[in-house]
C-alpha positions as CSV (number, residue, x, y, z in Angstrom):
1,M,104.3,103.4,96.5
2,K,105.7,99.9,96.5
3,L,107.0,98.4,93.3
4,L,105.1,95.0,92.9
5,F,107.1,93.7,89.9
6,T,108.7,94.7,86.7
7,I,108.0,93.3,83.2
8,D,111.0,94.0,81.0
9,K,110.7,92.3,77.6
10,K,114.2,93.4,76.6
11,N,113.0,93.5,73.0
12,Y,113.8,97.1,72.3
13,K,116.7,99.2,70.9
14,E,118.9,100.5,73.8
15,G,119.3,104.3,73.6
16,G,116.4,104.7,71.2
17,T,113.4,107.0,71.5
18,V,111.3,106.5,74.6
19,F,107.6,107.0,75.2
20,V,106.6,107.1,78.9
21,R,103.0,106.6,79.9
22,P,102.0,106.5,83.6
23,S,98.6,105.1,84.3
24,V,96.3,104.4,87.2
25,R,94.0,101.5,87.8
26,G,91.3,100.7,90.3
27,I,90.7,97.4,92.2
28,I,87.0,97.4,93.1
29,Q,85.8,94.3,94.9
30,K,82.1,93.3,95.6
31,N,80.9,90.0,96.9
32,G,84.2,88.2,96.0
33,L,84.1,89.6,92.4
34,I,86.3,92.3,90.9
35,A,85.1,95.1,88.6
36,M,86.8,94.6,85.2
37,I,86.5,96.1,81.8
38,H,85.6,93.3,79.3
39,S,86.7,93.8,75.7
40,L,83.9,92.1,73.9
41,K,85.9,92.3,70.6
42,Y,89.0,90.5,71.9
43,G,87.6,88.7,75.0
44,Y,90.0,90.0,77.5
45,Y,89.5,91.6,81.0
46,K,91.5,94.5,82.5
47,L,91.1,96.6,85.6
48,P,89.5,99.9,84.9
49,G,91.8,102.9,84.6
50,G,94.0,104.7,82.2
51,G,96.6,107.3,81.4
52,M,97.4,110.3,83.6
53,E,96.9,113.7,82.1
54,K,99.4,116.5,82.8
55,G,98.9,118.0,86.2
56,E,96.7,115.2,87.5
57,T,97.3,113.3,90.8
58,H,97.0,109.5,90.9
59,E,93.7,109.9,92.7
60,E,92.3,112.4,90.2
61,T,93.3,110.1,87.3
62,L,91.7,107.1,89.1
63,I,88.4,108.8,89.7
64,R,88.2,110.2,86.1
65,E,89.4,107.1,84.2
66,V,87.3,104.6,86.2
67,A,84.2,106.7,85.6
68,E,85.0,107.1,81.9
69,E,85.7,103.4,81.2
70,S,83.2,101.8,83.5
71,G,80.7,104.4,84.7
72,L,81.6,103.5,88.3
73,Q,81.9,106.5,90.7
74,I,84.9,106.1,93.1
75,I,84.4,107.1,96.7
76,P,87.5,109.3,97.3
77,A,87.8,108.5,101.0
78,S,88.1,104.7,100.1
79,I,91.2,105.0,97.9
80,R,94.1,102.9,99.3
81,P,97.4,102.2,97.4
82,F,98.3,98.7,96.4
83,G,101.4,99.2,94.5
84,Y,102.8,99.8,91.0
85,V,104.1,97.7,88.1
86,K,106.8,98.9,85.7
87,R,106.5,97.7,82.1
88,I,109.3,98.1,79.5
89,E,109.1,96.9,75.9
90,K,109.5,97.8,72.3
91,G,106.9,100.5,71.5
92,K,104.5,100.8,68.7
93,W,105.9,104.1,67.4
94,D,108.9,104.7,69.7
95,D,111.8,102.4,70.2
96,I,111.0,101.9,73.9
97,F,107.6,102.0,75.7
98,I,107.7,102.5,79.5
99,Q,104.5,102.3,81.5
100,E,104.2,102.6,85.2
101,N,100.7,101.3,86.3
102,F,99.7,102.5,89.7
103,Y,97.0,100.3,91.4
104,F,94.6,101.4,94.1
105,F,92.0,99.5,96.1
106,C,88.8,101.6,96.2
107,D,85.1,101.4,96.7
108,A,82.4,102.7,94.3
109,K,78.9,103.9,94.6
110,D,76.2,101.6,93.4
111,D,74.7,103.9,90.8
112,L,76.5,104.1,87.4
113,L,77.2,107.0,85.1
114,P,77.2,106.6,81.3
115,Q,80.5,105.4,79.9
116,Q,82.7,108.0,78.0
117,L,84.8,105.8,75.8
118,D,87.6,106.7,73.5
119,D,87.2,105.5,69.9
120,Y,89.3,102.4,70.3
121,E,87.5,101.5,73.6
122,A,84.1,101.8,71.8
123,Q,85.4,99.7,68.9
124,E,86.5,97.0,71.4
125,R,83.0,97.4,73.0
126,F,84.3,97.9,76.5
127,T,81.8,96.7,79.0
128,L,81.8,96.7,82.8
129,A,81.7,93.2,84.4
130,F,82.1,91.9,87.9
131,V,84.0,88.6,87.6
132,A,85.9,86.1,89.7
133,P,89.7,86.5,89.3
134,D,90.1,83.0,87.9
135,H,87.5,83.7,85.2
136,A,89.4,86.8,84.1
137,I,92.8,85.1,84.2
138,S,91.5,82.2,82.1
139,A,89.9,84.5,79.5
140,N,93.0,86.6,79.3
141,R,95.2,83.6,78.6
142,Q,93.0,82.7,75.7
143,A,92.9,86.3,74.5
144,M,96.7,86.5,74.5
145,E,96.9,83.8,71.9
146,K,94.3,85.6,69.7
147,V,96.0,89.0,69.8
148,A,99.7,88.0,69.8
149,D,100.3,88.9,66.2
150,E,97.8,91.8,65.8
151,K,98.3,93.5,69.2
152,P,101.6,92.5,70.7
153,L,101.5,95.2,73.4
154,Y,98.2,93.7,74.6
155,V,100.0,90.5,75.5
156,T,102.2,92.3,78.0
157,M,99.2,94.2,79.4
158,L,97.3,90.9,79.9
159,E,100.3,89.3,81.5
160,R,100.4,92.3,83.9
161,E,96.7,92.1,84.7
162,N,96.9,88.4,85.3
163,R,99.8,88.8,87.7
164,I,97.9,91.5,89.6
165,L,94.7,89.4,89.7
166,Q,96.7,86.4,91.1
167,M,98.2,88.6,93.8
168,I,94.7,89.9,94.8
169,K,93.4,86.3,94.7
170,N,96.3,85.2,97.0
171,N,95.7,88.2,99.3
172,E,99.3,89.4,98.8
173,K,100.0,92.7,100.3
174,G,101.0,95.8,98.5
175,D,101.1,99.1,100.3
176,H,97.7,98.7,102.0
177,T,97.1,97.0,105.3
Protein backbone atom coordinates (compact mmCIF):
# COMPACT_ATOMS: atom_id res chain seq x y z
CA MET A 1 0.00 0.00 0.00
CA LYS A 2 1.23 3.48 -0.85
CA LEU A 3 2.60 5.75 1.91
CA LEU A 4 0.59 8.98 1.66
CA PHE A 5 2.64 10.97 4.20
CA THR A 6 4.48 10.73 7.51
CA ILE A 7 3.89 12.85 10.59
CA ASP A 8 7.01 12.74 12.77
CA LYS A 9 6.82 15.12 15.72
CA LYS A 10 10.43 14.35 16.75
CA ASN A 11 9.39 15.01 20.35
CA TYR A 12 10.43 11.62 21.69
CA LYS A 13 13.46 10.05 23.32
CA GLU A 14 15.54 8.20 20.70
CA GLY A 15 16.19 4.59 21.64
CA GLY A 16 13.42 4.53 24.24
CA THR A 17 10.51 2.16 24.62
CA VAL A 18 8.26 1.88 21.58
CA PHE A 19 4.53 1.16 21.28
CA VAL A 20 3.39 0.27 17.75
CA ARG A 21 -0.32 0.37 16.92
CA PRO A 22 -1.48 -0.36 13.36
CA SER A 23 -5.02 0.75 12.61
CA VAL A 24 -7.44 0.71 9.70
CA ARG A 25 -9.94 3.42 8.69
CA GLY A 26 -12.80 3.54 6.22
CA ILE A 27 -13.61 6.28 3.73
CA ILE A 28 -17.32 5.97 3.01
CA GLN A 29 -18.84 8.60 0.75
CA LYS A 30 -22.52 9.25 0.03
CA ASN A 31 -23.93 12.21 -1.89
CA GLY A 32 -20.75 14.27 -1.53
CA LEU A 33 -20.58 13.67 2.22
CA ILE A 34 -18.20 11.44 4.19
CA ALA A 35 -19.11 9.11 7.06
CA MET A 36 -17.32 10.42 10.14
CA ILE A 37 -17.33 9.66 13.83
CA HIS A 38 -18.21 12.83 15.72
CA SER A 39 -16.97 13.16 19.30
CA LEU A 40 -19.77 15.17 20.88
CA LYS A 41 -17.58 15.73 23.98
CA TYR A 42 -14.64 17.33 22.13
CA GLY A 43 -16.31 18.39 18.87
CA TYR A 44 -13.90 16.65 16.48
CA TYR A 45 -14.53 14.33 13.53
CA LYS A 46 -12.52 11.26 12.55
CA LEU A 47 -12.90 8.57 9.96
CA PRO A 48 -14.37 5.36 11.43
CA GLY A 49 -11.92 2.60 12.24
CA GLY A 50 -9.46 1.48 14.83
CA GLY A 51 -6.71 -0.83 15.94
CA MET A 52 -5.90 -4.19 14.44
CA GLU A 53 -6.19 -7.26 16.63
CA LYS A 54 -3.60 -10.03 16.43
CA GLY A 55 -4.14 -12.20 13.37
CA GLU A 56 -6.59 -9.84 11.66
CA THR A 57 -6.21 -8.68 8.07
CA HIS A 58 -6.70 -5.03 7.15
CA GLU A 59 -10.07 -5.90 5.62
CA GLU A 60 -11.24 -7.81 8.71
CA THR A 61 -10.23 -4.93 10.97
CA LEU A 62 -11.96 -2.43 8.69
CA ILE A 63 -15.25 -4.35 8.72
CA ARG A 64 -15.17 -4.94 12.49
CA GLU A 65 -14.03 -1.48 13.59
CA VAL A 66 -16.35 0.49 11.29
CA ALA A 67 -19.31 -1.59 12.51
CA GLU A 68 -18.34 -1.15 16.17
CA GLU A 69 -17.81 2.62 16.01
CA SER A 70 -20.51 3.62 13.54
CA GLY A 71 -22.94 0.76 13.02
CA LEU A 72 -22.19 0.84 9.30
CA GLN A 73 -21.85 -2.54 7.59
CA ILE A 74 -19.05 -2.53 5.01
CA ILE A 75 -19.70 -4.32 1.72
CA PRO A 76 -16.52 -6.46 1.44
CA ALA A 77 -16.39 -6.45 -2.38
CA SER A 78 -16.28 -2.62 -2.34
CA ILE A 79 -13.03 -2.31 -0.33
CA ARG A 80 -10.29 -0.43 -2.24
CA PRO A 81 -6.95 0.73 -0.79
CA PHE A 82 -6.24 4.46 -0.60
CA GLY A 83 -2.92 4.46 1.26
CA TYR A 84 -1.42 4.71 4.70
CA VAL A 85 -0.08 7.37 7.02
CA LYS A 86 2.80 6.83 9.44
CA ARG A 87 2.65 8.77 12.69
CA ILE A 88 5.56 8.97 15.15
CA GLU A 89 5.55 10.96 18.38
CA LYS A 90 6.10 10.85 22.13
CA GLY A 91 3.74 8.29 23.60
CA LYS A 92 1.44 8.54 26.58
CA TRP A 93 3.06 5.60 28.39
CA ASP A 94 6.00 4.63 26.15
CA ASP A 95 8.78 6.89 24.93
CA ILE A 96 7.74 6.51 21.28
CA PHE A 97 4.27 5.94 19.77
CA ILE A 98 4.23 4.66 16.19
CA GLN A 99 0.94 4.27 14.36
CA GLU A 100 0.40 3.20 10.80
CA ASN A 101 -3.12 4.13 9.70
CA PHE A 102 -4.30 2.19 6.66
CA TYR A 103 -7.11 3.93 4.74
CA PHE A 104 -9.60 2.18 2.46
CA PHE A 105 -12.41 3.48 0.31
CA CYS A 106 -15.48 1.31 0.76
CA ASP A 107 -19.25 1.25 0.52
CA ALA A 108 -21.71 0.40 3.29
CA LYS A 109 -25.21 -0.99 3.45
CA ASP A 110 -27.99 1.48 4.22
CA ASP A 111 -29.17 -0.24 7.40
CA LEU A 112 -27.22 0.31 10.62
CA LEU A 113 -26.23 -2.06 13.41
CA PRO A 114 -26.12 -0.85 17.03
CA GLN A 115 -22.77 0.71 17.96
CA GLN A 116 -20.44 -1.29 20.22
CA LEU A 117 -18.33 1.43 21.78
CA ASP A 118 -15.34 1.10 24.09
CA ASP A 119 -15.62 2.99 27.40
CA TYR A 120 -13.69 6.05 26.19
CA GLU A 121 -15.71 6.13 22.95
CA ALA A 122 -18.96 6.09 24.94
CA GLN A 123 -17.61 8.82 27.26
CA GLU A 124 -16.82 10.95 24.22
CA ARG A 125 -20.32 10.16 22.87
CA PHE A 126 -19.17 8.91 19.46
CA THR A 127 -21.92 9.50 16.91
CA LEU A 128 -22.07 8.68 13.21
CA ALA A 129 -22.43 11.76 11.01
CA PHE A 130 -22.23 12.29 7.25
CA VAL A 131 -20.51 15.64 6.76
CA ALA A 132 -18.79 17.69 4.09
CA PRO A 133 -14.98 17.52 4.32
CA ASP A 134 -14.73 21.30 4.86
CA HIS A 135 -17.07 21.11 7.87
CA ALA A 136 -15.01 18.33 9.50
CA ILE A 137 -11.72 20.13 8.78
CA SER A 138 -13.00 23.37 10.34
CA ALA A 139 -14.42 21.60 13.41
CA ASN A 140 -11.15 19.68 13.85
CA ARG A 141 -9.10 22.89 13.78
CA GLN A 142 -11.25 24.29 16.58
CA ALA A 143 -11.07 21.02 18.55
CA MET A 144 -7.24 20.97 18.29
CA GLU A 145 -7.07 24.18 20.29
CA LYS A 146 -9.42 22.79 22.96
CA VAL A 147 -7.62 19.45 23.46
CA ALA A 148 -3.98 20.56 23.05
CA ASP A 149 -3.16 20.46 26.77
CA GLU A 150 -5.48 17.65 27.90
CA LYS A 151 -5.08 15.26 24.93
CA PRO A 152 -1.88 16.10 22.99
CA LEU A 153 -2.03 12.85 20.97
CA TYR A 154 -5.45 13.94 19.68
CA VAL A 155 -3.87 16.98 18.02
CA THR A 156 -1.72 14.77 15.81
CA MET A 157 -4.68 12.49 15.07
CA LEU A 158 -6.74 15.48 13.98
CA GLU A 159 -3.87 16.86 11.86
CA ARG A 160 -3.73 13.45 10.15
CA GLU A 161 -7.48 13.29 9.57
CA ASN A 162 -7.54 16.84 8.18
CA ARG A 163 -4.76 16.04 5.71
CA ILE A 164 -6.60 12.90 4.57
CA LEU A 165 -9.87 14.84 4.21
CA GLN A 166 -8.07 17.50 2.16
CA MET A 167 -6.62 14.81 -0.10
CA ILE A 168 -10.07 13.28 -0.61
CA LYS A 169 -11.56 16.72 -1.27
CA ASN A 170 -8.84 17.45 -3.85
CA ASN A 171 -9.41 14.02 -5.47
CA GLU A 172 -5.79 13.10 -4.88
CA LYS A 173 -4.95 9.54 -5.79
CA GLY A 174 -3.69 6.96 -3.38
CA ASP A 175 -3.57 3.33 -4.47
CA HIS A 176 -7.09 3.19 -5.94
CA THR A 177 -7.87 4.16 -9.51
